[in-house]
C-alpha positions in Angstrom: -83.2 -8.4 -30.8 -82.5 -11.9 -32.5 -80.0 -13.4 -29.9 -78.2 -16.2 -33.1 -74.9 -15.3 -34.0 -74.2 -13.2 -31.4 -71.7 -13.1 -28.5 -73.8 -12.6 -25.6 -72.9 -12.2 -21.5 -74.4 -15.2 -20.0 -73.9 -13.2 -16.6 -76.2 -10.4 -17.7 -78.7 -12.5 -19.5 -80.7 -12.9 -16.2 -81.0 -11.1 -13.1 -81.1 -12.0 -9.2 -84.9 -11.1 -8.1 -85.2 -10.8 -4.3 -86.5 -14.4 -3.3 -87.2 -15.2 -6.1 -86.0 -17.8 -9.3 -86.0 -16.3 -12.7 -85.7 -18.3 -15.8 -85.0 -17.6 -19.8 -85.4 -20.3 -22.3 -82.2 -20.1 -24.4 -82.6 -23.2 -26.5 -86.3 -25.3 -27.1 -86.2 -27.6 -29.3 -87.2 -31.4 -29.3 -84.2 -32.5 -28.7 -82.9 -30.5 -25.6 -83.1 -27.1 -23.7 -80.8 -24.3 -22.7 -82.3 -22.6 -19.5 -80.4 -20.3 -17.5 -81.5 -19.7 -14.0 -80.7 -16.9 -11.3 -81.3 -18.0 -8.0 -82.2 -15.1 -5.1 -79.9 -17.0 -1.7 -82.0 -19.1 0.3 -84.4 -19.9 -3.1 -84.0 -23.5 -5.1 -86.1 -26.3 -6.0 -87.4 -29.1 -4.2 -86.4 -32.8 -5.0 -87.6 -34.4 -7.9 -86.4 -36.9 -11.6 -86.1 -35.8 -14.8 -86.3 -38.7 -17.5 -82.9 -37.0 -19.3 -80.0 -36.8 -18.2 -79.1 -32.7 -17.4 -75.9 -31.0 -16.8 -76.0 -27.5 -14.7 -72.9 -24.7 -15.2 -72.5 -22.3 -12.3 -71.7 -19.2 -13.9 -72.0 -17.1 -10.7 -72.2 -17.8 -7.0 -72.8 -21.1 -5.0 -75.0 -23.5 -5.7 -75.8 -26.6 -3.4 -77.3 -29.5 -6.0 -78.4 -32.9 -3.7 -78.2 -36.0 -6.4 -79.5 -39.4 -5.2 -79.9 -37.6 -1.3 -75.8 -36.7 -1.4 -75.0 -33.2 -1.7 -72.5 -31.4 -4.3 -71.4 -28.1 -3.1 -71.0 -26.5 -6.9 -69.4 -23.0 -7.8 -69.0 -20.2 -10.2 -67.1 -22.1 -13.2 -67.9 -25.5 -12.4 -70.2 -28.1 -13.3 -72.1 -31.4 -12.6 -74.4 -33.7 -14.1 -77.7 -35.0 -13.2 -78.1 -38.3 -14.6 -81.8 -38.7 -15.7 -84.0 -40.5 -13.3 -82.2 -39.9 -10.6 -84.4 -37.2 -7.7 -82.5 -34.1 -7.2 -83.0 -30.8 -5.6 -81.0 -27.7 -6.0 -80.1 -24.9 -3.2 -78.4 -21.3 -3.4 -76.0 -21.8 -0.8 -75.4 -17.8 -1.6 -76.8 -16.1 -4.7 -76.1 -18.1 -8.5 -77.2 -18.1 -12.1 -76.7 -21.2 -14.1 -77.0 -23.0 -17.5 -79.1 -26.2 -17.2 -78.3 -28.4 -20.4 -81.0 -30.9 -21.6 -80.4 -33.7 -24.1 -83.7 -35.6 -24.8 -82.3 -38.0 -27.0 
């Protein structure tokens, strides 16, 4: 199915899997990416850095996002920007889905 030029329900594009993190890349270009993630409760991404700013929009559930040592609780309908070169990590307070938009240039 070609997903371009079609209305999509963002919450239905990824499914939760027990004890897992699931991802689906929607756009991948030299200038950036848009990726959907589904995190089961307790799952996360360990602390890391990225050379580009990244926006996280929570589309379902609740996440704890640690940015440069400061925890942020981000809930469905909310977003946060993770600045380039600052360490960050994500943890599922409850299961959650997010859209990650990374702009490279």
